Residue frames as qw, qx, qy, qz and C-alpha x, y, z in Angstrom:
[[0.148, 0.917, 0.343, -0.138, 15.62, 7.94, -50.44],
 [0.579, 0.172, 0.165, 0.780, 17.50, 10.36, -52.67],
 [0.053, -0.950, -0.245, 0.188, 17.67, 14.05, -51.86],
 [0.525, 0.592, -0.114, 0.601, 19.88, 16.78, -53.18],
 [0.388, 0.062, -0.458, 0.797, 21.86, 18.95, -50.77],
 [0.221, -0.277, 0.044, -0.934, 19.08, 21.46, -50.34],
 [0.750, -0.295, -0.243, -0.540, 16.57, 18.82, -49.26],
 [0.460, 0.145, -0.803, 0.351, 18.75, 16.99, -46.78],
 [0.623, -0.655, -0.386, -0.185, 16.87, 16.01, -43.60],
 [0.080, 0.632, -0.469, 0.611, 18.28, 17.96, -40.68],
 [0.814, -0.323, -0.484, 0.005, 18.92, 15.79, -37.62],
 [0.178, -0.690, 0.498, -0.495, 19.89, 16.33, -33.98],
 [0.753, -0.053, -0.649, 0.097, 21.23, 13.42, -31.90],
 [0.406, -0.650, 0.358, -0.533, 20.81, 13.23, -28.11],
 [0.944, -0.091, -0.317, 0.033, 22.69, 10.39, -26.48],
 [0.427, -0.837, 0.335, -0.064, 24.98, 10.30, -23.41],
 [0.847, -0.133, 0.415, 0.303, 27.02, 7.43, -24.88],
 [0.074, 0.796, -0.298, -0.522, 29.59, 9.46, -26.82],
 [0.231, -0.256, 0.844, 0.412, 30.92, 6.56, -28.87],
 [0.333, 0.481, 0.810, 0.041, 27.46, 5.53, -29.97],
 [0.185, 0.859, 0.211, -0.429, 26.58, 9.15, -30.67],
 [0.002, -0.677, 0.503, 0.537, 29.58, 9.61, -32.95],
 [0.294, 0.000, 0.913, 0.284, 28.95, 6.25, -34.64],
 [0.340, 0.670, 0.653, -0.099, 25.38, 7.22, -35.52],
 [0.107, 0.857, -0.052, -0.501, 26.53, 10.66, -36.67],
 [0.132, -0.458, 0.717, 0.509, 29.11, 9.15, -39.01],
 [0.336, 0.262, 0.893, 0.144, 26.63, 6.62, -40.34],
 [0.292, 0.791, 0.480, -0.239, 24.01, 9.28, -41.13],
 [0.048, 0.805, -0.269, -0.526, 26.47, 11.70, -42.70],
 [0.271, -0.239, 0.830, 0.425, 27.74, 8.88, -44.93],
 [0.437, 0.506, 0.741, -0.061, 24.22, 8.39, -46.31],
 [0.236, 0.078, 0.390, 0.886, 24.39, 11.73, -48.06],
 [0.216, -0.573, -0.529, -0.588, 20.69, 12.54, -47.58],
 [0.543, -0.745, -0.374, 0.106, 20.99, 13.50, -43.92],
 [0.271, 0.621, -0.268, 0.685, 22.60, 16.48, -42.22],
 [0.624, -0.524, -0.485, 0.318, 23.44, 15.99, -38.53],
 [0.093, 0.834, 0.011, 0.544, 23.36, 19.63, -37.50],
 [0.212, -0.644, 0.507, -0.532, 24.11, 19.08, -33.80],
 [0.719, -0.154, -0.674, 0.075, 24.76, 16.38, -31.20],
 [0.306, -0.633, 0.340, -0.624, 24.39, 16.45, -27.44],
 [0.466, -0.023, -0.849, 0.247, 25.12, 14.15, -24.47],
 [0.032, 0.215, 0.598, -0.771, 22.66, 16.13, -22.34],
 [0.104, 0.641, 0.753, 0.104, 18.86, 16.39, -22.57],
 [0.071, -0.846, -0.251, 0.466, 18.77, 20.04, -21.51],
 [0.144, -0.515, 0.455, 0.712, 21.40, 21.07, -24.03],
 [0.207, 0.153, 0.861, 0.438, 19.78, 18.92, -26.68],
 [0.110, 0.754, 0.640, -0.094, 16.33, 20.45, -26.19],
 [0.067, -0.802, 0.035, 0.592, 17.86, 23.92, -26.45],
 [0.198, -0.265, 0.681, 0.653, 19.49, 22.85, -29.72],
 [0.186, 0.471, 0.833, 0.224, 16.15, 21.67, -31.05],
 [0.019, 0.852, 0.387, -0.353, 14.63, 24.99, -30.09],
 [0.122, -0.701, 0.294, 0.638, 17.40, 26.86, -31.95],
 [0.082, -0.303, 0.757, 0.573, 17.86, 24.74, -35.10],
 [0.711, 0.298, 0.189, -0.608, 14.33, 23.36, -35.71],
 [0.080, -0.280, 0.907, 0.305, 15.51, 19.96, -37.05],
 [0.637, 0.012, -0.485, -0.599, 13.33, 17.66, -39.06],
 [0.888, -0.255, -0.368, -0.108, 13.94, 14.78, -36.70],
 [0.203, -0.685, 0.591, -0.374, 15.59, 14.15, -33.29],
 [0.790, -0.015, -0.612, 0.041, 17.00, 10.84, -32.19],
 [0.361, -0.660, 0.369, -0.546, 16.75, 10.57, -28.38],
 [0.419, 0.110, -0.867, 0.247, 18.30, 7.96, -26.11],
 [0.613, -0.585, -0.393, -0.357, 15.78, 6.75, -23.52],
 [0.777, -0.501, -0.228, 0.304, 18.41, 6.35, -20.80],
 [0.331, 0.683, -0.137, 0.636, 20.00, 9.71, -20.10],
 [0.493, -0.133, -0.581, 0.634, 21.73, 10.89, -16.89],
 [0.024, -0.014, 0.226, -0.974, 20.22, 14.36, -16.43],
 [0.630, 0.188, 0.251, -0.711, 16.67, 13.62, -17.61],
 [0.555, 0.068, 0.819, 0.129, 15.22, 10.51, -19.14],
 [0.126, 0.078, 0.674, 0.724, 14.19, 10.19, -22.75],
 [0.043, -0.670, -0.737, -0.082, 10.49, 10.46, -21.93],
 [0.177, -0.791, -0.220, 0.543, 11.07, 13.88, -20.42],
 [0.226, -0.327, 0.455, 0.797, 13.13, 14.87, -23.44],
 [0.085, 0.367, 0.785, 0.491, 10.37, 13.83, -25.86],
 [0.112, -0.788, -0.584, 0.156, 7.77, 15.69, -23.82],
 [0.208, -0.708, 0.007, 0.675, 9.84, 18.89, -23.75],
 [0.178, -0.104, 0.616, 0.761, 10.49, 18.71, -27.50],
 [0.013, 0.549, 0.785, 0.286, 6.79, 18.28, -28.15],
 [0.169, -0.793, -0.409, 0.419, 6.01, 21.30, -25.96],
 [0.253, -0.363, 0.268, 0.856, 8.09, 23.46, -28.33],
 [0.519, 0.648, 0.367, -0.418, 5.30, 23.17, -30.88],
 [0.090, 0.572, -0.592, -0.561, 7.62, 22.55, -33.81],
 [0.866, 0.296, -0.178, -0.360, 7.17, 20.09, -36.70],
 [0.113, 0.547, -0.823, 0.102, 10.15, 18.15, -35.39],
 [0.915, -0.124, -0.281, -0.262, 9.60, 14.39, -35.19],
 [0.321, -0.633, 0.663, -0.239, 11.20, 12.27, -32.48],
 [0.851, 0.137, -0.500, -0.085, 12.62, 8.76, -32.80],
 [0.647, -0.650, 0.342, -0.204, 13.39, 6.95, -29.54],
 [0.602, 0.434, -0.658, 0.127, 16.60, 4.99, -29.22],
 [0.662, -0.541, 0.360, -0.373, 17.01, 2.38, -26.50],
 [0.180, 0.376, -0.909, 0.028, 18.95, -0.67, -25.42],
 [0.292, 0.074, 0.846, -0.440, 15.76, -2.12, -23.92],
 [0.283, -0.189, -0.717, -0.608, 12.88, -3.87, -25.66],
 [0.036, 0.263, 0.740, -0.618, 10.57, -3.00, -22.75],
 [0.010, 0.552, 0.723, 0.416, 6.90, -2.87, -23.88],
 [0.245, -0.822, -0.426, 0.288, 5.99, -0.41, -21.15],
 [0.316, -0.522, 0.186, 0.770, 8.80, 1.94, -22.17],
 [0.173, 0.187, 0.668, 0.699, 7.78, 1.70, -25.81],
 [0.097, -0.719, -0.673, -0.141, 4.17, 2.51, -24.86],
 [0.282, -0.804, -0.233, 0.468, 5.14, 5.50, -22.75],
 [0.326, -0.287, 0.384, 0.815, 7.52, 6.82, -25.40],
 [0.073, 0.364, 0.696, 0.614, 4.83, 6.68, -28.05],
 [0.199, -0.765, -0.605, 0.094, 2.28, 8.15, -25.65],
 [0.265, -0.746, -0.076, 0.607, 4.36, 11.31, -25.03],
 [0.378, 0.839, -0.052, -0.389, 4.97, 11.82, -28.73],
 [0.300, -0.423, 0.750, 0.411, 7.68, 9.57, -30.15],
 [0.701, 0.451, -0.159, -0.528, 7.02, 8.56, -33.76],
 [0.852, 0.270, -0.448, -0.016, 9.14, 5.45, -33.58],
 [0.657, -0.625, 0.409, -0.100, 11.27, 3.21, -31.37],
 [0.748, 0.504, -0.427, 0.061, 14.55, 1.62, -32.36],
 [0.859, -0.472, 0.090, 0.177, 16.86, -0.72, -30.43],
 [0.048, -0.861, 0.462, 0.205, 20.53, 0.29, -30.38],
 [0.543, -0.273, 0.774, 0.176, 21.49, -3.30, -31.13],
 [0.723, 0.552, 0.401, -0.110, 19.65, -3.28, -34.44],
 [0.652, 0.142, 0.378, 0.641, 21.46, -3.13, -37.76],
 [0.121, -0.352, 0.101, 0.922, 22.39, 0.21, -39.28],
 [0.083, -0.196, -0.684, -0.697, 20.01, -0.43, -42.18],
 [0.259, -0.617, -0.743, 0.004, 17.10, -0.62, -39.79],
 [0.228, -0.597, -0.257, 0.725, 17.98, 2.70, -38.21],
 [0.020, -0.149, 0.420, 0.895, 18.12, 4.34, -41.64],
 [0.195, -0.387, -0.802, -0.411, 14.78, 2.72, -42.49],
 [0.267, -0.632, -0.622, 0.376, 13.27, 4.00, -39.22],
 [0.139, -0.460, -0.011, 0.877, 14.39, 7.54, -39.90],
 [0.076, -0.020, -0.607, -0.791, 13.05, 7.46, -43.47],
 [0.228, -0.501, -0.821, -0.153, 9.69, 6.06, -42.29],
 [0.236, -0.658, -0.457, 0.550, 9.29, 8.70, -39.54],
 [0.089, -0.346, 0.217, 0.908, 10.31, 11.51, -41.93],
 [0.143, -0.174, -0.724, -0.652, 7.64, 10.28, -44.34],
 [0.491, -0.256, 0.063, -0.830, 5.03, 10.78, -41.66],
 [0.804, -0.142, -0.541, -0.202, 4.74, 7.13, -40.63],
 [0.639, -0.624, 0.371, -0.253, 5.15, 5.33, -37.31],
 [0.615, 0.431, -0.659, 0.033, 8.09, 2.96, -37.02],
 [0.685, -0.464, 0.502, -0.253, 8.33, -0.09, -34.82],
 [0.158, 0.385, -0.886, -0.202, 10.57, -3.07, -35.70],
 [0.734, -0.107, -0.508, -0.438, 8.57, -6.21, -36.39],
 [0.525, -0.001, -0.764, 0.375, 10.25, -7.85, -33.41],
 [0.042, -0.100, -0.523, 0.845, 8.67, -5.25, -31.11],
 [0.362, -0.151, -0.326, -0.860, 5.36, -4.64, -32.84],
 [0.625, -0.321, -0.676, -0.223, 3.46, -7.66, -31.44],
 [0.470, -0.264, -0.608, 0.583, 4.72, -7.08, -27.92],
 [0.024, 0.045, 0.113, -0.992, 3.77, -3.40, -28.08],
 [0.471, -0.217, -0.471, -0.714, 0.30, -4.19, -29.49],
 [0.613, -0.349, -0.708, 0.037, -0.44, -6.75, -26.78],
 [0.335, -0.237, -0.454, 0.791, 0.74, -4.36, -24.08],
 [0.158, -0.068, -0.128, -0.977, -1.32, -1.56, -25.60],
 [0.552, -0.330, -0.600, -0.476, -4.47, -3.70, -25.61],
 [0.576, -0.347, -0.655, 0.344, -3.89, -4.73, -22.01],
 [0.224, -0.140, -0.277, 0.924, -3.24, -1.15, -20.88],
 [0.308, -0.185, -0.286, -0.889, -6.32, 0.27, -22.64],
 [0.602, -0.382, -0.663, -0.229, -8.49, -2.44, -21.09],
 [0.485, -0.309, -0.557, 0.599, -7.11, -1.66, -17.62],
 [0.025, -0.032, -0.075, 0.996, -7.73, 2.05, -18.13],
 [0.451, -0.288, -0.493, -0.686, -11.32, 1.33, -19.26],
 [0.614, -0.400, -0.675, 0.090, -11.91, -0.81, -16.19],
 [0.338, -0.198, -0.398, 0.830, -10.55, 1.92, -13.97],
 [0.201, -0.115, -0.161, -0.959, -12.93, 4.42, -15.53],
 [0.574, -0.353, -0.624, -0.396, -15.85, 2.00, -15.08],
 [0.548, -0.351, -0.623, 0.434, -14.97, 1.58, -11.40],
 [0.137, -0.078, -0.179, 0.971, -14.76, 5.33, -11.01],
 [0.381, -0.248, -0.374, -0.809, -18.26, 5.77, -12.50],
 [0.637, -0.402, -0.652, -0.088, -19.72, 3.16, -10.12],
 [0.476, -0.244, -0.497, 0.683, -17.98, 4.83, -7.20],
 [0.055, -0.172, -0.014, -0.983, -19.86, 8.07, -7.90],
 [0.506, -0.462, -0.590, -0.428, -23.16, 6.49, -6.88],
 [0.357, -0.480, 0.422, -0.681, -24.58, 7.38, -3.49],
 [0.169, -0.080, 0.943, -0.275, -25.48, 4.63, -1.03],
 [0.569, 0.384, 0.470, -0.555, -29.17, 4.99, -1.86],
 [0.582, 0.581, -0.338, -0.458, -28.47, 4.88, -5.59],
 [0.149, 0.344, -0.927, -0.021, -26.43, 1.70, -5.05],
 [0.369, 0.131, 0.814, -0.430, -29.37, 0.19, -3.22],
 [0.630, 0.524, 0.137, -0.556, -31.74, 1.08, -6.03],
 [0.462, 0.565, -0.610, -0.309, -29.37, -0.27, -8.68],
 [0.109, -0.238, 0.949, -0.176, -28.85, -3.44, -6.69],
 [0.523, 0.304, 0.651, -0.458, -32.60, -4.12, -6.62],
 [0.606, 0.612, -0.156, -0.484, -32.93, -3.34, -10.34],
 [0.260, 0.487, -0.818, -0.163, -30.18, -5.90, -11.11],
 [0.243, 0.001, 0.928, -0.282, -32.21, -8.46, -9.12],
 [0.048, -0.303, -0.815, -0.492, -35.18, -7.85, -11.45],
 [0.029, -0.608, -0.623, 0.491, -37.37, -5.69, -9.22],
 [0.192, 0.682, 0.429, 0.561, -39.60, -3.06, -10.81],
 [0.061, 0.449, -0.177, 0.874, -39.93, 0.54, -9.65],
 [0.644, -0.528, -0.103, -0.544, -42.96, -0.21, -7.41],
 [0.904, -0.227, -0.319, 0.172, -41.13, -3.13, -5.78],
 [0.522, 0.232, -0.291, 0.767, -38.07, -0.96, -5.18],
 [0.250, -0.557, 0.013, -0.792, -40.35, 1.68, -3.67],
 [0.810, -0.475, -0.164, -0.303, -41.84, -0.79, -1.21],
 [0.877, -0.078, -0.294, 0.372, -38.53, -2.39, -0.24],
 [0.447, 0.171, -0.221, 0.850, -36.74, 0.90, 0.39],
 [0.170, -0.713, -0.576, 0.362, -39.81, 2.65, 1.86],
 [0.063, -0.391, 0.149, 0.906, -39.60, 5.56, -0.56],
 [0.583, 0.585, 0.263, -0.499, -42.06, 6.88, -3.15],
 [0.763, 0.372, 0.439, 0.294, -42.04, 5.72, -6.77],
 [0.276, 0.950, 0.005, 0.146, -41.22, 9.30, -7.75],
 [0.355, -0.811, 0.461, 0.059, -38.14, 9.21, -5.55],
 [0.797, -0.061, 0.557, 0.225, -37.15, 5.87, -7.08],
 [0.622, 0.682, 0.285, 0.257, -37.37, 7.38, -10.58],
 [0.002, -0.974, 0.217, -0.057, -35.29, 10.35, -9.47],
 [0.585, -0.548, 0.579, 0.148, -32.55, 7.98, -8.19],
 [0.788, 0.250, 0.514, 0.229, -32.76, 5.95, -11.40],
 [0.427, 0.885, 0.079, 0.167, -32.32, 9.08, -13.56],
 [0.234, -0.877, 0.419, 0.021, -29.29, 10.04, -11.47],
 [0.739, -0.227, 0.608, 0.183, -27.87, 6.51, -12.00],
 [0.709, 0.593, 0.326, 0.199, -28.39, 6.82, -15.77],
 [0.186, 0.962, -0.156, 0.127, -26.43, 10.12, -15.83],
 [0.420, -0.736, 0.530, 0.023, -23.59, 8.88, -13.65],
 [0.712, -0.099, 0.668, 0.192, -23.13, 5.60, -15.53],
 [0.172, 0.483, -0.447, -0.733, -23.60, 7.35, -18.89],
 [0.139, 0.203, 0.945, 0.216, -26.40, 4.97, -19.99],
 [0.260, -0.151, -0.332, -0.894, -29.79, 5.68, -21.59],
 [0.722, -0.293, -0.253, -0.573, -32.18, 3.24, -19.91],
 [0.725, -0.472, 0.390, -0.315, -32.75, 0.71, -17.18],
 [0.983, 0.163, 0.046, 0.063, -31.64, -2.27, -19.28],
 [0.553, 0.637, -0.313, 0.435, -28.29, -0.61, -20.04],
 [0.287, -0.701, 0.430, -0.491, -27.82, 0.33, -16.39],
 [0.894, -0.273, 0.293, -0.203, -28.44, -3.28, -15.26],
 [0.907, 0.354, -0.057, 0.223, -26.16, -4.72, -17.94],
 [0.251, 0.759, -0.374, 0.470, -23.46, -2.17, -17.04],
 [0.537, -0.612, 0.418, -0.404, -23.72, -3.11, -13.36],
 [0.968, -0.079, 0.231, -0.059, -23.54, -6.85, -14.01],
 [0.762, 0.565, -0.150, 0.278, -20.75, -6.53, -16.58],
 [0.241, 0.664, -0.437, 0.556, -18.58, -4.68, -14.08],
 [0.521, -0.079, -0.768, 0.363, -19.23, -6.94, -11.10],
 [0.254, -0.423, 0.194, -0.848, -21.47, -4.51, -9.21],
 [0.821, -0.337, -0.212, -0.408, -23.76, -7.31, -7.99],
 [0.835, -0.028, -0.437, 0.333, -20.79, -9.32, -6.68],
 [0.246, 0.337, -0.352, 0.838, -19.35, -6.24, -5.01],
 [0.510, -0.445, 0.035, -0.735, -22.65, -5.53, -3.21],
 [0.910, -0.249, -0.305, -0.128, -22.85, -9.16, -1.98],
 [0.679, 0.142, -0.435, 0.574, -19.26, -9.01, -0.76],
 [0.033, -0.409, 0.264, -0.873, -19.90, -5.78, 1.10],
 [0.708, -0.404, -0.134, -0.564, -23.05, -7.25, 2.63],
 [0.899, -0.126, -0.394, 0.145, -21.21, -10.33, 3.88],
 [0.490, 0.225, -0.411, 0.735, -18.40, -8.27, 5.35],
 [0.305, -0.472, 0.129, -0.817, -20.89, -6.13, 7.23]]
Protein backbone atom coordinates (compact mmCIF):
# COMPACT_ATOMS: atom_id res chain seq x y z
CA UNK A 1 0.00 0.00 0.00
CA UNK A 2 1.33 3.43 -0.92
CA UNK A 3 0.56 6.47 1.20
CA UNK A 4 2.09 9.90 1.28
CA UNK A 5 3.34 11.31 4.57
CA UNK A 6 0.02 12.84 5.49
CA UNK A 7 -1.82 9.54 5.17
CA UNK A 8 0.63 7.37 7.10
CA UNK A 9 -1.11 4.88 9.40
CA UNK A 10 -0.39 5.81 13.02
CA UNK A 11 0.62 2.81 15.12
CA UNK A 12 1.25 2.08 18.79
CA UNK A 13 3.16 -1.05 19.84
CA UNK A 14 2.62 -2.76 23.22
CA UNK A 15 5.07 -5.59 23.95
CA UNK A 16 7.14 -6.36 27.06
CA UNK A 17 9.89 -7.94 24.93
CA UNK A 18 11.96 -4.83 24.26
CA UNK A 19 14.09 -6.37 21.50
CA UNK A 20 11.03 -7.59 19.62
CA UNK A 21 9.33 -4.25 20.19
CA UNK A 22 12.24 -2.33 18.66
CA UNK A 23 12.53 -4.82 15.82
CA UNK A 24 8.88 -4.37 14.85
CA UNK A 25 9.19 -0.60 15.20
CA UNK A 26 12.19 -0.50 12.86
CA UNK A 27 10.47 -2.79 10.36
CA UNK A 28 7.32 -0.64 10.24
CA UNK A 29 9.18 2.65 10.00
CA UNK A 30 11.22 1.26 7.10
CA UNK A 31 8.01 0.60 5.17
CA UNK A 32 7.44 4.33 4.79
CA UNK A 33 3.64 4.11 5.01
CA UNK A 34 3.51 3.61 8.78
CA UNK A 35 4.25 5.96 11.65
CA UNK A 36 5.00 4.27 14.97
CA UNK A 37 3.97 7.13 17.25
CA UNK A 38 4.65 5.36 20.56
CA UNK A 39 5.81 2.07 22.06
CA UNK A 40 5.27 0.61 25.50
CA UNK A 41 6.38 -2.43 27.49
CA UNK A 42 3.40 -2.01 29.84
CA UNK A 43 -0.32 -2.46 29.20
CA UNK A 44 -1.35 0.38 31.51
CA UNK A 45 1.05 2.83 29.89
CA UNK A 46 0.16 1.57 26.44
CA UNK A 47 -3.58 2.03 26.97
CA UNK A 48 -2.96 5.59 28.20
CA UNK A 49 -0.95 6.23 25.03
CA UNK A 50 -3.84 4.97 22.91
CA UNK A 51 -6.17 7.29 24.80
CA UNK A 52 -3.84 10.24 24.16
CA UNK A 53 -2.73 9.65 20.55
CA UNK A 54 -5.77 7.92 18.98
CA UNK A 55 -3.73 5.65 16.69
CA UNK A 56 -5.19 3.86 13.67
CA UNK A 57 -3.99 0.50 14.91
CA UNK A 58 -2.42 -1.01 18.03
CA UNK A 59 -0.29 -4.15 18.06
CA UNK A 60 -0.65 -5.90 21.42
CA UNK A 61 1.39 -8.80 22.78
CA UNK A 62 -0.90 -11.40 24.40
CA UNK A 63 1.60 -12.29 27.12
CA UNK A 64 2.29 -9.19 29.21
CA UNK A 65 3.52 -9.01 32.84
CA UNK A 66 1.17 -6.39 34.31
CA UNK A 67 -2.03 -7.32 32.45
CA UNK A 68 -2.58 -9.86 29.71
CA UNK A 69 -3.31 -8.95 26.13
CA UNK A 70 -7.00 -9.79 26.47
CA UNK A 71 -7.37 -7.17 29.20
CA UNK A 72 -5.46 -4.70 27.05
CA UNK A 73 -7.75 -5.26 24.06
CA UNK A 74 -10.82 -4.93 26.26
CA UNK A 75 -9.60 -1.65 27.77
CA UNK A 76 -8.75 -0.23 24.34
CA UNK A 77 -12.22 -1.15 23.05
CA UNK A 78 -13.81 0.58 26.05
CA UNK A 79 -12.19 3.87 24.96
CA UNK A 80 -14.71 4.00 22.10
CA UNK A 81 -12.15 5.06 19.50
CA UNK A 82 -11.85 3.86 15.90
CA UNK A 83 -8.56 2.23 16.80
CA UNK A 84 -8.18 -1.33 15.56
CA UNK A 85 -6.25 -3.96 17.50
CA UNK A 86 -4.00 -6.68 16.13
CA UNK A 87 -2.97 -9.41 18.59
CA UNK A 88 0.63 -10.63 18.62
CA UNK A 89 1.52 -13.94 20.22
CA UNK A 90 4.09 -16.69 20.39
CA UNK A 91 1.28 -19.24 20.82
CA UNK A 92 -0.99 -20.74 18.17
CA UNK A 93 -3.60 -21.56 20.83
CA UNK A 94 -7.12 -21.77 19.32
CA UNK A 95 -8.74 -20.80 22.62
CA UNK A 96 -6.54 -17.71 22.93
CA UNK A 97 -7.30 -16.72 19.33
CA UNK A 98 -11.03 -17.13 19.99
CA UNK A 99 -10.93 -15.05 23.17
CA UNK A 100 -8.80 -12.34 21.55
CA UNK A 101 -11.26 -12.00 18.66
CA UNK A 102 -14.20 -12.14 21.06
CA UNK A 103 -13.00 -9.12 23.06
CA UNK A 104 -12.35 -7.10 19.93
CA UNK A 105 -9.09 -8.01 18.18
CA UNK A 106 -9.32 -7.65 14.40
CA UNK A 107 -6.50 -10.07 13.72
CA UNK A 108 -4.01 -12.49 15.24
CA UNK A 109 -0.39 -12.90 14.20
CA UNK A 110 2.32 -15.22 15.46
CA UNK A 111 5.62 -13.58 16.38
CA UNK A 112 7.47 -16.32 14.52
CA UNK A 113 5.86 -15.42 11.21
CA UNK A 114 7.74 -13.63 8.47
CA UNK A 115 7.89 -9.84 8.41
CA UNK A 116 5.90 -9.77 5.18
CA UNK A 117 2.99 -11.50 6.93
CA UNK A 118 2.98 -8.93 9.70
CA UNK A 119 2.86 -6.11 7.14
CA UNK A 120 0.06 -7.93 5.31
CA UNK A 121 -1.87 -8.37 8.57
CA UNK A 122 -1.63 -4.67 9.40
CA UNK A 123 -2.73 -3.65 5.90
CA UNK A 124 -5.69 -6.05 6.01
CA UNK A 125 -6.86 -4.82 9.42
CA UNK A 126 -6.43 -1.17 8.41
CA UNK A 127 -8.60 -1.91 5.35
CA UNK A 128 -11.39 -3.04 7.66
CA UNK A 129 -10.82 -6.76 7.23
CA UNK A 130 -10.15 -9.58 9.69
CA UNK A 131 -6.73 -11.21 9.51
CA UNK A 132 -5.87 -14.78 10.46
CA UNK A 133 -2.93 -16.62 8.88
CA UNK A 134 -4.06 -19.61 6.82
CA UNK A 135 -2.17 -21.89 9.21
CA UNK A 136 -4.45 -20.76 12.05
CA UNK A 137 -7.74 -20.23 10.21
CA UNK A 138 -8.90 -23.87 10.14
CA UNK A 139 -7.98 -24.46 13.78
CA UNK A 140 -9.80 -21.29 14.84
CA UNK A 141 -12.89 -22.15 12.77
CA UNK A 142 -13.11 -25.68 14.22
CA UNK A 143 -12.71 -24.33 17.74
CA UNK A 144 -15.31 -21.63 17.05
CA UNK A 145 -17.85 -24.22 15.86
CA UNK A 146 -17.20 -26.41 18.89
CA UNK A 147 -17.51 -23.48 21.32
CA UNK A 148 -20.73 -22.18 19.76
CA UNK A 149 -22.26 -25.66 19.92
CA UNK A 150 -21.29 -26.02 23.58
CA UNK A 151 -22.78 -22.62 24.37
CA UNK A 152 -26.01 -23.55 22.58
CA UNK A 153 -26.20 -26.81 24.53
CA UNK A 154 -25.68 -24.93 27.79
CA UNK A 155 -28.52 -22.56 26.89
CA UNK A 156 -30.76 -25.52 26.04
CA UNK A 157 -30.01 -27.15 29.39
CA UNK A 158 -30.74 -23.87 31.15
CA UNK A 159 -34.15 -23.64 29.44
CA UNK A 160 -35.06 -27.18 30.49
CA UNK A 161 -33.92 -26.45 34.02
CA UNK A 162 -36.50 -23.66 34.29
CA UNK A 163 -39.36 -26.18 34.20
CA UNK A 164 -41.12 -26.97 37.46
CA UNK A 165 -41.42 -30.58 38.59
CA UNK A 166 -45.06 -30.71 37.45
CA UNK A 167 -44.16 -29.21 34.06
CA UNK A 168 -41.45 -31.86 33.68
CA UNK A 169 -44.00 -34.55 34.43
CA UNK A 170 -46.38 -33.14 31.82
CA UNK A 171 -43.62 -32.84 29.21
CA UNK A 172 -42.42 -36.36 29.99
CA UNK A 173 -45.90 -37.77 29.27
CA UNK A 174 -46.21 -35.71 26.10
CA UNK A 175 -42.89 -37.15 24.82
CA UNK A 176 -44.35 -40.62 25.43
CA UNK A 177 -47.24 -39.79 23.11
CA UNK A 178 -50.01 -39.17 25.64
CA UNK A 179 -52.74 -36.66 24.82
CA UNK A 180 -53.99 -33.94 27.16
CA UNK A 181 -56.85 -36.10 28.51
CA UNK A 182 -54.45 -38.98 29.22
CA UNK A 183 -52.05 -36.62 31.00
CA UNK A 184 -54.98 -35.29 33.03
CA UNK A 185 -55.92 -38.79 34.17
CA UNK A 186 -52.39 -39.93 34.95
CA UNK A 187 -51.51 -36.83 36.99
CA UNK A 188 -54.97 -36.45 38.55
CA UNK A 189 -55.37 -32.87 37.39
CA UNK A 190 -57.92 -31.18 35.15
CA UNK A 191 -57.45 -30.84 31.40
CA UNK A 192 -57.50 -27.06 31.88
CA UNK A 193 -54.60 -27.35 34.32
CA UNK A 194 -52.73 -29.55 31.84
CA UNK A 195 -53.16 -26.92 29.14
CA UNK A 196 -51.90 -24.24 31.53
CA UNK A 197 -48.76 -26.28 32.21
CA UNK A 198 -48.30 -26.90 28.49
CA UNK A 199 -48.53 -23.17 27.71
CA UNK A 200 -45.92 -22.51 30.39
CA UNK A 201 -43.68 -25.16 28.83
CA UNK A 202 -44.06 -23.52 25.40
CA UNK A 203 -42.98 -20.14 26.81
CA UNK A 204 -40.01 -21.51 28.77
CA UNK A 205 -38.67 -23.63 25.93
CA UNK A 206 -39.41 -20.87 23.39
CA UNK A 207 -41.47 -23.15 21.12
CA UNK A 208 -44.86 -22.62 19.44
CA UNK A 209 -46.66 -25.93 19.76
CA UNK A 210 -46.73 -29.40 21.28
CA UNK A 211 -44.80 -31.02 18.42
CA UNK A 212 -41.93 -28.55 18.77
CA UNK A 213 -41.89 -29.02 22.54
CA UNK A 214 -41.67 -32.81 22.20
CA UNK A 215 -38.96 -32.61 19.53
CA UNK A 216 -37.02 -30.11 21.65
CA UNK A 217 -37.21 -32.42 24.68
CA UNK A 218 -36.09 -35.50 22.74
CA UNK A 219 -33.34 -33.63 20.87
CA UNK A 220 -31.81 -32.47 24.15
CA UNK A 221 -32.05 -35.78 25.99
CA UNK A 222 -34.90 -34.81 28.29
CA UNK A 223 -36.50 -38.27 28.09
CA UNK A 224 -33.20 -39.98 28.98
CA UNK A 225 -32.64 -37.54 31.84
CA UNK A 226 -36.08 -38.30 33.28
CA UNK A 227 -35.47 -42.06 33.08
CA UNK A 228 -32.08 -41.64 34.76
CA UNK A 229 -33.59 -39.60 37.58
CA UNK A 230 -36.36 -42.17 38.00
CA UNK A 231 -33.87 -45.03 38.27
CA UNK A 232 -31.72 -43.15 40.79
CA UNK A 233 -34.77 -42.47 42.96
